[in-house]
C-alpha positions as CSV (number, residue, x, y, z in Angstrom):
1,M,48.2,177.8,183.9
2,Q,45.0,179.6,183.3
3,D,45.0,182.6,181.0
4,P,44.1,185.6,183.2
5,D,42.3,187.1,180.2
6,L,39.8,184.2,180.3
7,E,39.1,184.4,184.0
8,S,35.5,185.4,184.9
9,P,35.2,188.9,186.4
10,V,32.5,187.5,188.7
11,N,33.3,185.0,191.4
12,P,31.1,181.9,191.1
13,L,28.5,181.4,193.8
14,P,28.9,178.4,196.1
15,P,26.7,175.4,195.0
16,A,24.8,175.3,198.3
17,V,23.7,178.9,197.8
18,V,22.8,178.3,194.2
19,L,20.7,175.2,195.1
20,I,18.7,177.0,197.8
21,F,18.2,180.0,195.5
22,L,17.0,177.8,192.6
23,A,14.5,176.1,194.9
24,M,13.0,179.4,196.0
25,A,13.1,180.9,192.5
26,G,11.5,177.8,191.0
27,I,8.6,177.9,193.4
28,E,8.1,181.6,193.1
29,A,8.3,181.4,189.3
30,A,5.5,178.8,189.2
31,L,3.3,180.8,191.7
32,S,3.8,184.1,189.8
33,L,3.1,182.5,186.4
34,G,0.0,180.9,187.9
35,E,-1.2,184.2,189.3
36,A,-0.7,185.7,185.9
37,N,-2.9,183.0,184.4
38,L,0.0,181.7,182.2
39,I,0.0,178.2,183.7
40,G,-2.3,176.0,185.7
41,G,-5.7,177.4,184.7
42,P,-8.1,179.3,187.0
43,G,-7.1,177.2,190.0
44,A,-3.5,178.5,189.9
45,V,-4.6,181.8,191.5
46,G,-5.0,179.9,194.8
47,W,-1.7,178.0,194.6
48,R,0.2,180.5,196.9
49,L,-2.4,180.4,199.7
50,G,-2.5,176.6,199.4
51,L,1.3,176.3,199.8
52,I,1.3,178.7,202.7
53,R,-1.4,176.6,204.4
54,D,0.4,173.3,203.7
55,Y,4.1,174.4,204.2
56,G,4.0,177.7,206.0
57,F,4.6,178.0,209.8
58,S,1.8,178.6,212.2
59,G,2.6,179.7,215.8
60,Q,-0.7,178.4,216.9
61,I,-0.1,174.9,215.6
62,F,3.3,174.9,217.3
63,D,1.7,176.0,220.5
64,W,-0.8,173.1,220.2
65,M,2.1,170.7,219.8
66,V,3.9,172.1,222.9
67,V,0.8,171.9,225.0
68,N,-0.1,168.4,223.9
69,N,3.5,167.1,223.6
70,R,2.7,165.8,220.2
71,W,5.2,166.3,217.4
72,P,3.8,165.0,214.0
73,L,6.4,165.1,211.3
74,S,3.9,166.7,208.9
75,E,3.8,169.8,211.2
76,L,7.5,169.8,212.2
77,Q,8.5,170.0,208.6
78,R,7.0,173.5,208.4
79,L,10.1,174.7,210.4
80,I,12.2,173.9,207.3
81,T,9.7,174.5,204.4
82,F,8.3,177.9,205.3
83,P,11.3,179.9,203.9
84,F,10.6,178.6,200.4
85,V,7.1,180.0,200.1
86,H,6.8,183.8,199.9
87,L,3.9,186.2,200.2
88,G,4.4,187.7,196.7
89,F,6.9,188.3,194.0
90,A,8.5,191.4,195.5
91,H,8.7,189.6,198.9
92,A,10.5,186.7,197.3
93,L,12.8,188.8,195.1
94,F,14.2,190.9,197.9
95,G,14.7,187.8,200.1
96,M,16.5,186.0,197.2
97,V,18.8,188.9,196.5
98,L,19.8,189.0,200.2
99,L,20.3,185.2,200.1
100,L,22.7,185.4,197.2
101,A,24.8,188.3,198.6
102,L,25.0,187.2,202.2
103,G,25.1,183.5,201.5
104,K,28.1,183.9,199.2
105,M,30.0,185.8,202.0
106,V,29.1,183.3,204.7
107,S,30.0,180.3,202.5
108,E,33.3,181.7,201.5
109,V,34.3,182.7,205.1
110,M,32.9,179.7,207.0
111,G,32.2,177.0,204.4
112,Q,29.1,175.7,202.7
113,L,28.2,173.4,205.5
114,A,28.2,176.3,207.9
115,F,26.1,178.3,205.5
116,V,23.5,175.6,205.3
117,A,23.5,175.1,209.1
118,I,23.1,178.9,209.8
119,F,20.4,179.2,207.2
120,V,18.3,176.3,208.4
121,L,18.8,176.8,212.2
122,S,18.2,180.6,212.0
123,G,14.8,179.9,210.3
124,I,13.9,177.2,212.9
125,G,15.0,179.5,215.8
126,G,13.2,182.5,214.5
127,A,10.0,180.5,214.0
128,V,10.1,178.9,217.5
129,V,10.7,182.2,219.2
130,Y,7.9,183.8,217.2
131,A,5.5,181.0,218.3
132,L,6.6,181.0,222.0
133,L,6.7,184.7,222.6
134,L,3.5,185.7,220.6
135,N,0.1,184.4,220.1
136,D,-0.2,185.8,216.6
137,P,-2.5,184.0,214.2
138,V,-0.5,185.3,211.2
139,W,1.4,182.5,209.4
140,L,5.1,182.8,208.9
141,A,6.2,182.5,205.3
142,G,9.4,183.6,203.4
143,A,13.1,183.3,203.9
144,Y,13.6,186.5,206.0
145,P,14.3,184.8,209.4
146,N,16.9,182.7,207.6
147,V,18.3,185.7,205.8
148,Y,18.5,187.6,209.0
149,G,20.5,184.7,210.4
150,L,23.0,185.2,207.5
151,I,23.0,188.9,208.5
152,G,24.1,187.6,211.9
153,G,26.9,185.7,210.2
154,Y,28.0,188.8,208.3
155,S,27.9,190.9,211.5
156,F,30.0,188.3,213.3
157,V,32.6,188.4,210.6
158,M,32.7,192.2,210.7
159,W,32.8,192.2,214.5
160,R,35.7,189.8,214.6
161,H,37.6,191.8,212.1
162,L,37.1,195.0,214.0
163,V,38.2,193.3,217.3
164,T,41.4,192.2,215.6
165,T,42.1,195.6,214.0
166,G,41.1,197.6,217.0
167,G,38.1,199.3,215.2
168,Q,34.9,200.4,216.7
169,Q,33.0,197.1,217.3
170,M,29.5,198.6,217.1
171,R,30.1,199.2,213.4
172,A,29.6,195.5,212.9
173,F,26.0,195.9,213.7
174,T,25.2,198.8,211.4
175,L,23.3,196.6,208.9
176,I,21.0,195.0,211.4
177,S,20.5,198.4,213.2
178,L,19.5,200.0,209.9
179,L,17.0,197.2,209.0
180,M,15.4,197.4,212.4
181,A,15.1,201.1,212.1
182,I,13.4,200.7,208.8
183,Q,11.0,198.2,210.5
184,L,10.3,200.7,213.2
185,I,9.6,203.6,210.8
186,W,7.5,201.4,208.6
187,G,5.5,200.3,211.7
188,I,4.8,203.9,212.6
189,F,3.1,204.7,209.3
190,F,1.8,201.2,208.4
191,E,0.6,198.1,210.1
192,A,3.9,196.2,210.1
193,G,2.8,193.2,212.2
194,T,5.0,191.1,214.4
195,L,7.0,189.0,211.9
196,W,10.0,191.1,212.8
197,V,10.2,189.1,216.0
198,A,11.1,186.0,214.0
199,E,13.5,187.9,211.9
200,L,15.4,189.4,214.9
201,A,15.5,186.0,216.6
202,G,16.9,184.6,213.4
203,F,19.7,187.2,213.5
204,F,20.7,186.3,217.0
205,V,20.6,182.6,216.2
206,G,22.8,183.1,213.2
207,F,25.2,185.3,215.2
208,A,25.5,182.7,218.0
209,M,26.0,179.9,215.5
210,C,29.2,181.6,214.3
211,F,30.9,180.9,217.6
212,V,30.8,177.2,216.5
213,F,31.3,177.5,212.7
214,A,33.6,180.5,212.2
215,P,37.2,179.5,211.6
216,G,39.1,179.1,214.9
217,E,36.1,180.1,217.0
218,W,35.3,176.6,218.4
219,T,39.0,176.2,219.5
220,R,38.9,179.6,221.1
221,V,35.7,178.8,223.0
222,R,37.1,175.4,224.1
223,D,40.3,177.0,225.4
224,R,38.3,179.5,227.4
225,I,36.2,176.7,229.0
226,R,39.4,174.8,229.9
227,R,41.0,177.9,231.5
228,R,38.0,178.2,233.8
């Protein structure tokens, strides 16, 4: 029996969350050190732009693939790699903090496989919607569409809890409403761009994925289909 005095006051993070975090943190550490001229020499200043060019997501390239019905793997991989390259240190830091907090919750409630699926598919869905709805030349980089998918998972858990307890269900969407309000206010005073489209799409993809991955949800959906 474990001595309660020796138990850690902090619950350990799920390994899947830690691995994704370390991948992001390692890339950002190298880029930030390069920009500070601590590693890589003079050429390190351009590492970030080079990685965005090679691994970021371009809506225009995706449109070209759709029009020509050509799907080279070197371009499709961008749907998975763009979350790991950020626009700057602060951009990466905030994204990684949200990843740790929300990823831990989603993993503990739904499992690590569900966490990975929601993270990856939210990023893919957000990028595809961004490409199809807009004709924006700005490249997509950073984990925010994926993180918003995890916010969708968090909102789903809150929503189900409120449904069960009879609480006000709209409270489950307080976090996403607050973030979108901040985006709106920021857009009024500054040029916010259209990347929020990918983030909001990621949220909806993450929320929808929970109907498959949340405990008991797939059985509930299957039973509803059978009753019809």
